[in-house]
ZASEZA-274712 format. One record per residue (C-alpha): x, y, z; residue in one letter. Coordinates in steps of 0.02 Angstrom, whole numbers, plus 50000, padded with zeros to 5 digits. Layout:
REM ZASEZA-274712
      c1      c2      c3   residu
       X       Y       Z        A
...
//
This chain:
REM ZASEZA-274712
      c1      c2      c3   residu
   48801   49402   49910        M
   48953   49512   49947        G
   49027   49640   49829        I
   49181   49530   49801        C
   49088   49366   49780        E
   49195   49243   49681        G
   49347   49355   49669        R
   49521   49297   49716        V
   49624   49416   49822        V
   49809   49407   49869        L
   49855   49512   50021        I
   50034   49534   50082        T
   50077   49565   50263        G
   49908   49491   50307        A
   49953   49397   50466        G
   49922   49545   50581        R
   49859   49724   50588        G
   49790   49804   50430        L
   49824   49654   50320        G
   49732   49537   50435        R
   49581   49652   50438        E
   49585   49666   50249        H
   49589   49477   50232        A
   49441   49453   50349        L
   49343   49592   50264        A
   49371   49526   50088        F
   49323   49350   50143        A
   49165   49418   50223        A
   49118   49492   50054        E
   49137   49325   49965        G
   49319   49327   49907        A
   49441   49183   49912        R
   49598   49249   49996        V
   49783   49210   49991        M
   49854   49268   50158        V
   50039   49310   50140        N
   50151   49345   50289        D
   50330   49305   50337        L
   50286   49310   50521        G
   50438   49410   50575        R
   50454   49555   50697        E
   50396   49729   50646        S
   50574   49780   50602        D
   50595   49627   50491        G
   50705   49533   50612        S
   50680   49361   50687        G
   50639   49190   50618        R
   50508   49174   50483        A
   50354   49079   50537        T
   50193   49034   50449        S
   50091   49044   50611        A
   50015   49219   50590        P
   49959   49187   50411        A
   49891   49015   50455        Q
   49793   49085   50601        E
   49705   49208   50485        V
   49669   49068   50361        V
   49592   48964   50500        E
   49487   49112   50557        E
   49421   49138   50381        I
   49384   48953   50360        E
   49294   48948   50528        A
   49177   49080   50459        R
   49143   48977   50304        G
   49266   49060   50188        G
   49409   48997   50080        T
   49589   49049   50111        A
   49768   48992   50084        L
   49926   49041   50179        A
   50088   49097   50098        S
   50256   49130   50179        G
   50337   49203   50023        A
   50462   49345   50041        D
   50383   49487   49943        V
   50552   49565   49906        G
   50613   49407   49820        D
   50569   49418   49635        F
   50564   49230   49606        E
   50471   49192   49768        A
   50340   49324   49725        S
   50317   49247   49554        E
   50290   49076   49632        E
   50165   49149   49755        M
   50062   49225   49615        V
   50068   49061   49518        R
   50014   48962   49672        T
   49871   49082   49703        C
   49809   49061   49524        V
   49827   48871   49527        D
   49757   48841   49701        S
   49620   48972   49714        L
   49566   48976   49533        G
   49636   49142   49474        G
   49687   49313   49537        L
   49581   49470   49531        D
   49652   49583   49667        V
   49822   49615   49744        V
   49831   49714   49906        V
   50013   49759   49937        N
   50023   49789   50124        N
   50183   49707   50190        A
   50307   49823   50275        G
   50438   49846   50409        I
   50498   49995   50508        L
   50677   50048   50545        R
   50654   50222   50619        D
   50812   50326   50624        R
   50859   50508   50599        M
   50930   50530   50425        F
   51105   50571   50484        V
   51111   50409   50585        N
   51030   50292   50457        T
   51141   50149   50399        T
   51146   50084   50221        A
   51077   49917   50280        D
   50930   49999   50369        E
   50893   50100   50213        W
   50906   49949   50097        D
   50802   49834   50209        D
   50661   49962   50222        T
   50656   50001   50037        V
   50668   49815   49994        R
   50513   49764   50089        V
   50405   49914   50049        H
   50450   49975   49875        L
   50532   49822   49800        R
   50401   49711   49882        G
   50262   49812   49801        H
   50354   49801   49635        F
   50386   49614   49640        C
   50210   49558   49682        V
   50128   49690   49572        G
   50242   49651   49426        R
   50199   49466   49421        H
   50014   49499   49446        A
   50017   49627   49304        A
   50100   49500   49188        S
   49963   49374   49227        Y
   49827   49502   49193        W
   49908   49564   49033        R
   49920   49386   48967        D
   49736   49355   49008        R
   49687   49516   48920        S
   49791   49476   48766        K
   49710   49305   48761        A
   49542   49391   48740        G
   49478   49372   48917        E
   49384   49514   49003        V
   49495   49571   49147        V
   49430   49671   49295        A
   49585   49670   49404        A
   49637   49783   49547        R
   49805   49836   49617        L
   49788   49914   49790        I
   49951   49981   49860        N
   49990   50046   50034        T
   50078   50212   50049        T
   50080   50323   50205        S
   50060   50500   50266        G
   50248   50492   50293        A
   50270   50463   50108        G
   50150   50601   50059        L
   50204   50734   50185        M
   50369   50672   50256        G
   50402   50618   50435        S
   50547   50661   50549        V
   50650   50507   50592        G
   50578   50405   50449        Q
   50677   50454   50295        S
   50694   50277   50225        A
   50512   50233   50262        Y
   50450   50399   50192        A
   50555   50381   50034        A
   50491   50205   50004        A
   50310   50257   50033        K
   50329   50408   49919        A
   50398   50290   49787        G
   50245   50179   49806        I
   50128   50327   49778        A
   50224   50376   49620        A
   50228   50196   49558        M
   50039   50183   49583        T
   49998   50324   49464        I
   50116   50251   49333        V
   50036   50079   49353        Q
   49866   50158   49328        A
   49923   50243   49168        A
   50006   50088   49097        E
   49891   49946   49149        L
   49720   50020   49111        G
   49726   49950   48935        R
   49727   49775   49010        Y
   49577   49803   49124        G
   49679   49841   49280        V
   49654   49986   49400        T
   49787   50042   49524        A
   49754   50144   49680        N
   49841   50172   49846        A
   49789   50188   50027        L
   49875   50299   50155        A
   49800   50231   50316        P
   49812   50297   50493        S
   49778   50150   50608        A
   49844   50050   50754        R
   49971   49921   50695        T
   50137   49853   50755        R
   50222   49987   50648        L
   50128   50133   50727        T
   50099   50082   50908        E
   50278   50115   50962        G
   50300   50278   50866        V
   50130   50357   50907        F
   50085   50265   51067        S
   49968   50398   51138        D
   49878   50427   50974        M
   49859   50240   50940        M
   49800   50186   51112        A
   49639   50087   51117        E
   49488   50180   51184        V
   49388   50116   51332        A
   49221   50152   51250        S
   49144   50230   51095        G
   49212   50234   50918        F
   49393   50174   50908        D
   49459   50284   50769        A
   49627   50193   50761        M
   49553   50019   50741        D
   49634   49950   50582        P
   49467   49873   50532        A
   49409   50051   50490        N
   49524   50051   50337        V
   49468   49885   50262        S
   49297   49934   50191        P
   49382   50053   50068        L
   49509   49919   50022        A
   49368   49797   49989        V
   49271   49921   49883        W
   49426   49963   49781        L
   49448   49776   49753        G
   49270   49753   49692        S
   49197   49771   49517        P
   49108   49928   49579        E
   49272   50027   49576        S
   49304   50005   49390        A
   49304   50192   49355        G
   49427   50238   49493        V
   49614   50227   49458        T
   49774   50322   49492        G
   49709   50389   49658        R
   49783   50398   49832        V
   49658   50388   49974        F
   49695   50440   50154        E
   49593   50344   50283        V
   49577   50375   50469        E
   49434   50317   50578        G
   49274   50367   50490        G
   49359   50489   50373        E
   49406   50458   50191        I
   49495   50590   50089        S
   49584   50604   49922        L
   49765   50656   49928        S
   49813   50779   49793        D
   49996   50756   49746        G
   50125   50865   49664        W
   50050   50992   49544        Q
   50127   51120   49428        H
   50137   51282   49527        G
   50166   51466   49487        P
   50295   51506   49354        R
   50396   51649   49284        I
   50455   51641   49104        T
   50588   51737   49008        K
   50625   51727   48823        D
   50809   51704   48862        R
   50924   51613   48984        R
   50916   51669   49165        W
   51064   51756   49243        L
   51121   51693   49415        P
   51091   51861   49500        D
   50910   51862   49436        E
   50864   51695   49515        I
   50843   51752   49695        G
   50707   51879   49656        R
   50617   51755   49545        A
   50618   51618   49677        V
   50556   51741   49808        E
   50410   51786   49695        Q
   50368   51604   49658        L
   50366   51559   49843        I
   50255   51709   49879        K
   50129   51651   49748        E
   50132   51466   49795        A
   50025   51389   49933        P
   50112   51346   50095        E
   50176   51166   50093        P
   50100   51044   50215        A
   50210   51028   50370        P
   50319   50874   50390        V
   50253   50758   50526        F
   50352   50781   50685        G
   50432   50944   50631        A
//
């Protein structure tokens, strides 16, 4: 019996890459899986198609599992609500949401258009909000009805969102927003039996192959550190009952390495018992920077 036996998992962006591996891994551990994917290009362009999601469903079913395809647009509030409702009605409930869907519109900040910014934020940050919001409402209602809830929200942030990344201001801002949203979800939803955590994976996907082609190249032999399947065991564990005591955390995952990311913390401070004067600020800031640890470098800088 797997560690997610009998649980129902909804995974967005699950037609390819990380999401596909998550879906296969959850199914292998006994979960029933809703496989959501629009089937568009990695930048969000092109015609929507159900083929990638359906292929994953068929692969799960061929292995004896239970799965259902969804082509819902995660950034559409009403469509996300319908997807959650369909998952509950068709698969018998909802225990885990893995928000994974994303697009990439790389551009230096000074060249980024408003549409590129909005499209990126819509899929990543709004998409996480829409699906998570409707799932949270379902879990809250179950909890208020007296049911025991052991639900899991698993969000997908990025090293770009935690450290910044040159040429990815929209993507980094959206991913940073996801990390911040995760810790708020953890604080607010715990009373209903819901945990919320985030993954910052480093793996070979359509979004990373073009940007980091050398780093993401498949290896001829030995351990393939960039295989997206390396990330899925942590996702599965976080979605299981075993992770009940873990919430509000951001995990970085690469190859065989798992680490906890430690976010913004209160740093050194200087206090006066009166208002600061403008000509005093420079010396104070110099002292604060001297006492503070060096910030992590921005990727690509």
